[in-house]
PALO-82914 format. One line per 4 residues: number of its first residue (from 0); their letters; for each residue y, x, z of N, C-alpha, C. Coordinates in steps of 0.1 Angstrom, whole numbers. Atoms other than C-alpha are relative to their C-alpha. Layout:
N
NUM	A	Y/X/Z/Y/X/Z/Y/X/Z ~ ... $
//
This chain:
345
0	XXXX	-14/7/-7/-2/0/4/13/10/-3 ~ -11/-8/2/34/15/-11/13/-11/8 ~ -5/7/-2/58/13/13/17/0/-1 ~ -15/-5/13/96/4/-2/8/5/21 $
4	XXXX	-11/-9/-8/129/20/16/2/-8/3 ~ -8/5/-7/146/10/38/16/-9/-5 ~ -7/-4/17/172/-12/24/17/7/-7 ~ -9/-12/-8/204/11/38/-2/9/-11 $
8	XXXX	-4/-14/17/190/41/16/-2/-7/-8 ~ -2/-6/15/181/26/-13/7/-9/-7 ~ -15/2/7/215/11/-14/4/9/0 ~ -5/-13/3/227/47/-11/-6/7/-10 $
12	XXXX	7/-1/14/201/57/-35/4/-5/-12 ~ -7/7/11/213/32/-61/14/-3/-4 ~ -11/-3/-3/247/43/-53/4/14/-10 ~ 0/-11/6/240/78/-62/-5/-2/-4 $
16	XXXX	0/-1/13/223/71/-91/8/-5/-13 ~ -17/6/12/248/52/-106/13/10/-3 ~ -12/-9/7/278/76/-108/-8/15/-4 ~ 7/-17/12/253/109/-118/2/-7/-12 $
20	XXXX	11/7/21/236/84/-152/15/-2/0 ~ -9/1/7/275/79/-156/12/10/-5 ~ 2/-8/2/284/105/-151/-1/16/-16 ~ 5/-11/9/263/128/-176/0/-7/-12 $
24	XXXX	-3/14/13/266/95/-202/17/1/-3 ~ -11/-9/6/303/104/-203/-1/19/2 ~ 0/-16/2/297/144/-205/5/11/9 ~ -7/-3/-11/306/151/-170/-10/14/13 $
28	XXXX	13/-8/-5/276/169/-157/-8/4/-10 ~ 2/-4/12/264/192/-180/-11/20/8 ~ 1/-14/-6/258/224/-154/-14/-3/4 ~ 10/0/-6/224/210/-141/-1/7/14 $
32	XXXX	1/-3/-14/231/214/-106/12/-6/9 ~ -12/11/-5/253/189/-81/3/6/14 ~ -4/-4/-16/270/201/-46/0/-10/8 ~ -5/20/-5/274/171/-20/1/16/16 $
36	XXXX	-10/-4/-13/301/182/8/-9/-1/11 ~ 6/7/-17/281/181/48/9/-1/7 ~ 0/-4/-18/298/176/80/-12/2/5 ~ 8/3/-10/270/165/96/-4/-14/3 $
40	XXXX	3/18/2/279/129/98/-11/-7/-8 ~ 10/13/0/265/95/96/1/1/-17 ~ -2/0/20/283/95/56/-7/6/-6 ~ 2/-7/4/276/123/49/-16/10/0 $
44	XXXX	11/-5/-4/242/129/58/-13/-10/-8 ~ 9/8/4/228/98/42/3/2/-17 ~ -5/-3/9/251/103/14/-16/14/-5 ~ 10/-8/-1/227/140/11/-14/0/-3 $
48	XXXX	15/4/0/195/126/16/-7/-12/-10 ~ 4/5/16/203/99/-18/-1/12/-13 ~ -6/-6/14/214/126/-39/-13/15/4 ~ 13/-12/0/183/149/-28/-13/-15/-9 $
52	XXXX	8/6/9/165/118/-43/1/-2/-8 ~ 0/7/18/181/108/-74/-4/13/-9 ~ 3/-14/8/183/148/-80/-17/7/-4 ~ 21/-1/8/140/151/-83/-1/-11/-11 $
56	XXXX	8/8/13/138/120/-108/10/5/-9 ~ -9/-6/15/172/139/-129/-4/3/-4 ~ 6/-10/8/159/168/-133/12/10/7 ~ -14/-13/-3/186/182/-113/-1/9/13 $
60	XXXX	2/-7/-12/193/210/-82/14/1/7 ~ -20/13/-3/218/196/-59/-5/16/13 ~ -3/-4/-8/231/220/-36/8/-2/15 ~ -12/2/-7/244/217/2/9/13/0 $
64	XXXX	-15/-8/-2/280/226/11/3/-4/14 ~ -7/4/-11/286/227/44/15/9/8 ~ -19/-3/-2/320/232/57/4/3/15 ~ 0/-9/-19/330/254/94/8/-2/-4 $
68	XXXX	-8/-7/-1/363/245/101/3/6/3 ~ -2/-7/-12/360/265/130/16/-11/10 ~ -18/15/-5/390/236/151/-4/-2/6 ~ 10/2/-13/364/232/178/-8/14/7 $
72	XXXX	9/-7/-2/343/250/199/-13/0/-3 ~ 7/8/-1/307/251/191/0/-7/-20 ~ 3/6/17/313/245/153/-7/2/-7 ~ 8/-7/6/294/270/137/-12/-4/6 $
76	XXXX	14/2/-6/266/256/158/-2/-15/-4 ~ -3/6/7/276/226/143/-6/-8/-15 ~ 6/1/14/272/232/108/-13/8/0 ~ 16/-7/6/237/253/115/-6/-16/1 $
80	XXXX	8/13/-3/221/215/125/4/-2/-9 ~ -6/13/7/237/201/96/-10/10/-9 ~ 5/-5/9/223/228/73/-13/1/-1 ~ 19/-3/-7/187/229/88/-3/-14/-4 $
84	XXXX	8/11/11/186/195/78/-1/-3/-10 ~ 5/-6/15/194/201/45/-11/6/-4 ~ 19/-11/-1/166/225/45/-13/-10/2 ~ 14/12/-2/144/197/62/-6/-7/-10 $
88	XXXX	6/8/18/149/175/27/1/5/-7 ~ 2/-5/17/143/195/3/11/6/-9 ~ -8/3/9/176/206/-8/-9/17/-4 ~ 0/-12/8/174/235/-33/3/17/6 $
92	XXXX	-9/-11/-7/197/257/-16/13/-1/6 ~ -19/3/-14/227/257/17/9/10/0 ~ -9/-9/-1/255/275/19/8/-13/13 ~ -9/7/-12/280/270/52/13/10/-2 $
96	XXXX	-19/-5/6/316/277/42/9/-4/12 ~ -14/-2/-13/338/289/73/11/-1/-10 ~ -15/4/7/375/282/60/10/4/15 ~ -13/2/-6/404/289/77/14/-10/-5 $
100	XXXX	-7/13/8/426/260/80/17/2/9 ~ -14/-2/-11/463/269/84/8/-3/-15 ~ -6/-3/11/496/267/66/9/-17/-1 ~ -6/16/3/518/231/58/-4/-11/2 $
104	XXXX	6/13/7/514/194/61/-5/-7/19 ~ 14/6/-10/494/195/97/-14/1/-1 ~ 8/-8/-3/465/200/111/-16/-10/-16 ~ 13/4/8/448/172/87/5/5/-17 $
108	XXXX	-2/-6/14/463/182/56/-8/13/-7 ~ 3/-13/6/455/219/60/-14/-1/3 ~ 11/5/2/423/210/67/-7/-2/-14 ~ 10/9/13/411/189/37/7/14/-9 $
112	XXXX	3/-11/17/430/217/13/-11/8/10 ~ 5/-8/-4/412/240/32/-12/-5/-12 ~ 12/12/-3/380/218/31/-6/1/-24 ~ 6/2/14/384/213/-10/2/8/-11 $
116	XXXX	-4/-13/9/394/249/-21/-16/-1/7 ~ 13/-8/-7/362/260/0/-13/-5/-13 ~ 7/4/5/342/237/-19/1/5/-21 ~ 1/-3/14/351/239/-55/-2/16/-4 $
120	XXXX	8/-13/4/348/279/-53/-12/-1/-3 ~ 19/-3/3/309/270/-46/-6/0/-13 ~ 3/13/14/304/255/-80/3/6/-15 ~ -2/0/12/301/264/-112/13/-2/-4 $
124	XXXX	-19/10/3/339/256/-131/-8/-8/-9 ~ 8/5/18/323/241/-162/-10/-14/7 ~ 12/7/3/301/210/-162/-11/-4/14 ~ 12/0/-14/293/206/-121/6/-9/10 $
128	XXXX	-1/2/-9/299/181/-98/-4/-3/16 ~ 7/2/-13/300/179/-57/8/-14/5 ~ 1/9/-3/296/147/-43/9/-2/18 ~ -5/-4/-18/317/137/-7/0/-14/2 $
132	XXXX	4/9/-5/310/111/13/5/-10/4 ~ -11/14/-10/335/86/15/-1/-10/-4 ~ 7/18/-2/330/53/24/9/-15/-11 ~ -16/13/5/350/17/12/1/-2/14 $
136	XXXX	-7/-2/-10/360/20/48/10/15/-5 ~ -14/-9/3/377/51/39/10/0/-11 ~ -5/-3/17/388/39/5/14/-11/2 ~ -9/10/-12/407/10/31/9/9/4 $
140	XXXX	-15/-2/-7/425/31/51/10/10/-14 ~ -13/-8/17/440/55/19/9/-11/-5 ~ -15/10/12/457/22/3/7/-6/15 ~ -8/9/-10/468/10/42/10/13/-1 $
144	XXXX	-4/-13/4/479/48/40/9/1/-9 ~ -17/5/15/497/46/5/12/-15/3 ~ -4/14/-1/508/10/14/17/9/11 ~ -8/-2/-8/528/27/47/9/9/-2 $
148	XXXX	-11/-17/6/544/58/30/2/-3/-14 ~ -8/3/18/557/36/-4/-6/10/-2 ~ -3/-16/11/539/65/-22/-8/-3/-13 ~ 6/5/14/534/43/-54/-17/-10/-5 $
152	XXXX	15/6/-1/504/26/-71/-8/11/-3 ~ 16/-13/0/485/61/-77/-5/-3/13 ~ 4/-3/-15/483/64/-39/-3/-19/3 ~ 9/14/-7/476/26/-31/-16/0/-5 $
156	XXXX	12/0/2/449/29/-56/-15/7/4 ~ 18/-5/-16/426/52/-33/-6/8/-10 ~ 7/-10/9/402/76/-47/-14/-8/-13 ~ 16/1/9/379/76/-74/-10/0/-2 $
160	XXXX	12/-5/1/347/71/-80/-9/17/-2 ~ 1/-17/5/345/104/-103/6/1/-8 ~ -16/-5/1/371/122/-106/-5/14/2 ~ 8/-13/1/353/158/-118/9/12/6 $
164	XXXX	14/-12/-5/347/180/-105/-6/-6/11 ~ 5/9/-15/344/152/-69/-6/-14/-15 ~ 2/8/0/326/124/-74/-6/-7/19 ~ 1/11/-9/322/93/-47/-10/-6/-2 $
168	XXXX	14/6/9/289/77/-50/0/-14/11 ~ 5/11/-16/291/57/-11/14/-15/-3 ~ -6/7/-1/329/41/-23/-4/-14/0 ~ 1/12/-2/313/9/-21/-10/-3/9 $
172	XXXX	5/3/-12/296/9/8/2/-3/7 ~ -13/1/-7/308/6/44/-9/14/10 ~ 6/-8/-12/301/27/74/-13/-6/9 ~ 7/8/-7/278/6/84/-20/3/-3 $
176	XXXX	17/0/10/249/8/56/-1/18/2 ~ 11/-19/5/251/53/58/-3/-2/13 ~ 1/-4/-11/246/50/97/-16/-8/-3 ~ 11/13/4/213/22/89/-7/9/-9 $
180	XXXX	8/-2/7/201/44/65/-2/15/5 ~ 2/-6/-5/205/78/85/-13/-2/15 ~ 5/6/-13/194/55/114/-22/3/-6 ~ 12/2/-2/160/44/94/-7/16/-8 $
184	XXXX	6/-14/5/154/83/77/0/9/17 ~ 5/-12/-16/154/100/115/11/7/-2 ~ -6/-15/-4/182/123/111/16/-6/5 ~ -6/-5/-13/204/134/135/13/0/-5 $
188	XXXX	-9/-3/9/237/129/128/17/3/15 ~ -7/-4/-14/269/142/148/13/-8/-2 ~ -16/7/-1/302/127/159/9/7/-3 ~ -15/-11/7/331/144/154/10/-8/9 $
192	XXXX	-17/1/-5/356/144/180/11/-8/-2 ~ -16/1/3/387/141/163/2/-14/-10 ~ 1/13/9/372/105/144/3/-4/11 ~ -4/19/-15/384/85/183/10/12/2 $
196	XXXX	-11/-10/-1/413/116/185/19/-15/-2 ~ -9/7/7/443/86/185/15/12/-2 ~ -9/-11/5/466/118/176/4/2/-17 ~ 1/-1/15/458/116/141/0/-16/-3 $
200	XXXX	-8/19/7/470/85/117/-11/0/-4 ~ 10/14/1/441/73/101/-11/8/13 ~ 11/7/-13/419/71/137/3/-7/8 ~ -12/13/0/449/46/144/-3/-10/-6 $
204	XXXX	5/14/14/443/26/111/-13/-6/4 ~ 15/6/0/406/27/120/-2/-4/9 ~ 8/0/-14/405/21/152/14/-13/9 ~ -5/8/-10/431/-2/162/6/-7/-14 $
208	XXXX	3/21/6/448/-20/129/-10/-3/-12 ~ 9/3/10/421/-22/104/-2/-18/8 ~ 4/9/-15/405/-41/139/7/-13/-3 ~ -7/16/0/435/-68/140/2/-6/-18 $
212	XXXX	-8/14/14/446/-75/102/-20/0/-1 ~ 8/7/4/406/-81/100/1/-11/9 ~ -1/10/-3/412/-103/128/12/-12/2 ~ -6/7/2/441/-118/122/-5/-9/-15 $
216	XXXX	-4/6/11/437/-126/86/-18/-3/-4 ~ 15/2/-3/398/-134/98/-13/14/-11 ~ 2/-5/-2/382/-109/86/1/7/-19 ~ 3/-3/14/368/-89/48/11/3/-6 $
220	XXXX	-9/-5/13/401/-67/41/-10/11/-4 ~ 1/-17/2/386/-28/43/-4/-4/-13 ~ 12/3/14/363/-48/10/15/-3/-9 ~ -6/4/8/394/-67/-3/11/10/3 $
224	XXXX	-10/-11/4/419/-36/1/-11/9/-6 ~ 7/-13/9/390/-13/-16/3/-7/-14 ~ 1/8/17/389/-43/-45/14/3/-7 ~ -12/-4/3/427/-42/-49/6/17/-8 $
228	XXXX	5/-15/4/425/2/-54/-6/-3/-13 ~ 0/3/8/406/-10/-75/6/-2/-13 ~ -14/10/10/428/-34/-100/7/12/1 ~ -9/-13/4/455/-9/-95/-2/6/-6 $
232	XXXX	1/-14/9/434/24/-109/-2/-4/-13 ~ 6/3/15/421/1/-139/19/-3/-7 ~ -13/-2/3/461/-6/-146/4/18/-2 ~ -7/-5/-1/473/23/-133/-6/14/-16 $
236	XXXX	5/-14/8/444/44/-159/5/-8/-19 ~ -9/3/18/460/20/-191/12/8/3 ~ -19/-5/-2/499/29/-182/-3/16/-11 ~ -3/-16/4/486/65/-187/-7/-2/-8 $
240	XXXX	3/-5/10/470/65/-216/13/-8/-10 ~ -22/7/5/506/42/-226/5/14/1 ~ -8/-12/7/519/74/-220/-2/8/-1 ~ 4/-8/2/502/97/-227/4/1/-16 $
244	XXXX	-3/2/15/503/89/-266/17/-3/1 ~ -14/-3/-8/542/87/-258/3/14/-3 ~ -1/-17/3/542/122/-247/-1/5/-15 ~ -6/2/13/533/125/-277/10/0/-11 $
248	XXXX	-12/2/20/551/116/-304/13/-1/10 ~ -11/-6/-12/579/127/-278/-1/12/-4 ~ 5/-13/3/562/158/-287/5/16/-13 ~ 1/-2/19/568/159/-328/10/-1/-2 $
252	XXXX	-18/-9/-2/596/181/-339/6/2/5 ~ -7/-9/-5/602/207/-316/5/8/-7 ~ -10/-8/5/625/219/-334/1/14/3 ~ -3/-18/3/640/256/-332/-8/1/8 $
256	XXXX	9/-8/-9/625/280/-315/2/-2/15 ~ -5/-1/-11/644/278/-285/-3/-13/9 ~ -2/15/-1/637/241/-279/-16/2/3 ~ 17/-2/-7/595/247/-272/4/-4/13 $
260	XXXX	5/4/-15/581/228/-247/7/-12/4 ~ -12/11/-6/616/199/-247/-13/-5/-11 ~ 3/11/4/610/166/-257/7/-9/2 ~ -11/6/12/627/141/-277/0/-18/14 $
264	XXXX	-1/7/-11/642/117/-249/6/-12/-14 ~ -5/9/2/654/93/-278/-16/-5/-3 ~ 17/5/3/612/86/-285/-6/-3/16 ~ 8/3/-12/609/82/-248/8/-13/0 $
268	XXXX	-8/7/3/638/59/-249/-9/-14/-8 ~ 7/7/4/631/21/-255/-13/-6/1 ~ 12/3/-5/595/15/-242/1/4/17 ~ 5/4/-14/589/-2/-201/1/15/10 $
272	XXXX	-3/-9/-4/604/25/-175/-12/1/6 ~ 13/-4/-8/569/25/-157/-13/6/-13 ~ 10/-5/5/553/40/-189/7/14/-7 ~ -15/-6/7/586/58/-200/-1/12/16 $
276	XXXX	0/-7/-17/584/79/-159/-14/3/-1 ~ 13/-10/2/544/83/-165/2/11/-11 ~ -2/-12/13/554/101/-199/6/18/5 ~ -10/-11/-2/583/121/-180/-9/9/5 $
280	XXXX	7/-7/-8/557/128/-150/-11/15/-5 ~ 12/-5/7/528/136/-172/11/16/-5 ~ -13/-10/2/562/163/-192/-2/9/9 ~ -4/-7/-7/565/176/-159/-12/14/9 $
284	XXXX	12/-1/-12/527/181/-140/-2/13/-17 ~ 2/-19/6/525/207/-179/3/8/1 ~ -6/-14/3/547/222/-177/6/13/16 ~ 2/-5/-11/539/236/-140/14/-2/9 $
288	XXXX	-6/7/-11/565/211/-118/-12/-6/3 ~ 11/6/-4/544/204/-95/8/-8/17 ~ -9/6/-9/554/180/-62/16/-8/1 ~ -18/5/3/584/159/-79/-2/-9/11 $
292	XXXX	-1/16/-10/596/131/-57/1/-12/-10 ~ -2/10/2/601/98/-65/12/-3/-4 ~ -17/4/-2/639/96/-62/3/9/-8 ~ -2/-11/13/635/131/-84/-3/-3/-17 $
296	XXXX	0/8/14/616/112/-108/9/-7/-13 ~ -5/9/1/637/87/-114/19/2/-6 ~ -6/-10/0/666/114/-115/1/-3/-16 ~ 0/0/9/654/123/-145/0/-8/-11 $
300	XXXX	2/3/11/642/98/-160/11/-13/-7 ~ -14/4/5/683/84/-163/2/3/-7 ~ -4/-16/12/685/114/-186/-3/-7/-13 ~ 9/1/15/664/91/-212/8/-13/-1 $
304	XXXX	-2/14/-3/673/52/-199/10/-4/3 ~ -11/7/-8/704/54/-180/13/15/-10 ~ -1/-8/5/718/84/-204/21/-1/0 ~ -13/4/3/759/88/-194/7/18/0 $
308	XXXX	-3/-11/3/763/128/-200/3/8/19 ~ 0/-10/-11/755/137/-164/-7/10/2 ~ 12/-12/-1/736/170/-150/-10/-3/1 ~ 11/3/0/707/176/-149/-6/2/16 $
312	XXXX	8/-1/-16/681/177/-115/-6/11/-1 ~ 2/-8/-5/678/200/-95/-17/4/5 ~ 7/4/-3/639/204/-89/-7/11/9 ~ -3/-8/-12/624/227/-67/-14/13/-9 $
316	XXXX	10/-9/13/605/262/-77/18/8/-8 ~ -13/-5/4/645/266/-90/5/-5/-19 ~ -3/12/11/639/245/-119/13/-11/-3 ~ -4/9/-2/662/224/-136/-3/-9/-14 $
320	XXXX	3/10/13/655/191/-162/17/-8/-7 ~ -9/1/1/681/185/-178/1/-6/-16 ~ 10/4/10/685/168/-210/19/6/-13 ~ -5/-7/4/704/186/-242/7/-5/-13 $
324	XXXX	3/-1/12/710/179/-276/-13/-15/-8 ~ 11/17/-1/685/142/-276/-13/4/7 ~ 15/-6/-8/662/163/-257/-3/1/17 ~ 0/-3/-14/650/170/-222/-8/13/-3 $
328	XXXX	2/-8/3/647/204/-215/-4/5/16 ~ 8/-3/-15/627/220/-183/14/20/-5 ~ -1/-13/-4/648/257/-173/3/4/12 ~ -3/0/-14/659/278/-146/16/-2/2 $
332	XXXX	-8/-1/-3/687/274/-126/8/5/-1 ~ -8/-13/-6/721/288/-130/12/-3/6 ~ -12/-8/-9/754/300/-112/7/-5/-13 ~ -18/2/14/787/281/-129/-14/-10/-10 $
336	XXXX	4/6/8/765/255/-150/1/-13/11 ~ -3/15/-8/775/214/-137/-7/0/11 ~ -1/7/-18/771/199/-103/-18/-3/-8 ~ 14/9/0/730/190/-99/0/-6/4 $
340	XXXX	5/14/-6/718/160/-93/-13/6/12 ~ 14/-7/-8/691/172/-60/4/-12/9 ~ 8/12/-10/674/147/-42/-17/5/4 ~ 10/3/-6/645/154/-16/-12/-4/6 $
344	X	6/13/-13/635/128/0/-11/-9/-10 $
//
């Protein structure tokens, strides 16, 4: 008699299989190996077990990647226990990645930056995926953070299930499901003390804000927020595609060599502002300008949609976006030029 797997275990396996199959069909998984980021918590261990089951059937190798942030005493032991469990369920390879958490943005942002850097460096650069254990609950928290910070539709659209080199198969499953899967498989999960520390914004969202919303709105809030993210993500992808075509048109006829990299402001004008600003943002990103604020983006957009001969917009790194002879240009800031518009908010 064949024993059927636990329902939660089956749900995790099915989610992993769908994502890996979609990645293969899209040509985004060609290296024959995937990585799984593991902390030792229920989400990542359930994902690891599901990934090991699915990769055997798909003919893929699986590499366990255990990040040791070193933020708590005994973190090396926690990482070693997680690595031992991955060995126990048959991973082809397991690596423990010690990282140093420092830099701007507070401990949450610094830890995230260190973690993603270590994970990406541990895999082949082309055709590989690293699976992460974010769940529907994490997605709901991300949407709430985006709403509260006024970060715009990209933030409210949440995390993408497939965004190479990252894959998040469990965005449709709850934490309860991952905990049930680990219990059914006999996996020993670790509970991170930081996940109950109210000093962290996400912890308060998880334990105070979301439960209150669930109570006031009579349930289903986390799932509703995740659905909202999916709907917005589809809208953003459509607008981004329109913006890409618009930017391609604006790059045609580059003019004299000194205008290389410029774009035709007239070609950008006359379209919906939401599409135009996306095209401008893409132009800036591809030109090496990062961390553009919404205020800066809108001021640059005014050089197209509300042109009155105003000065350029000063950006971080000493760059200036300005309009000249009907084209948008990026230059280094120069003393003595007309007063630049400056807004760091």
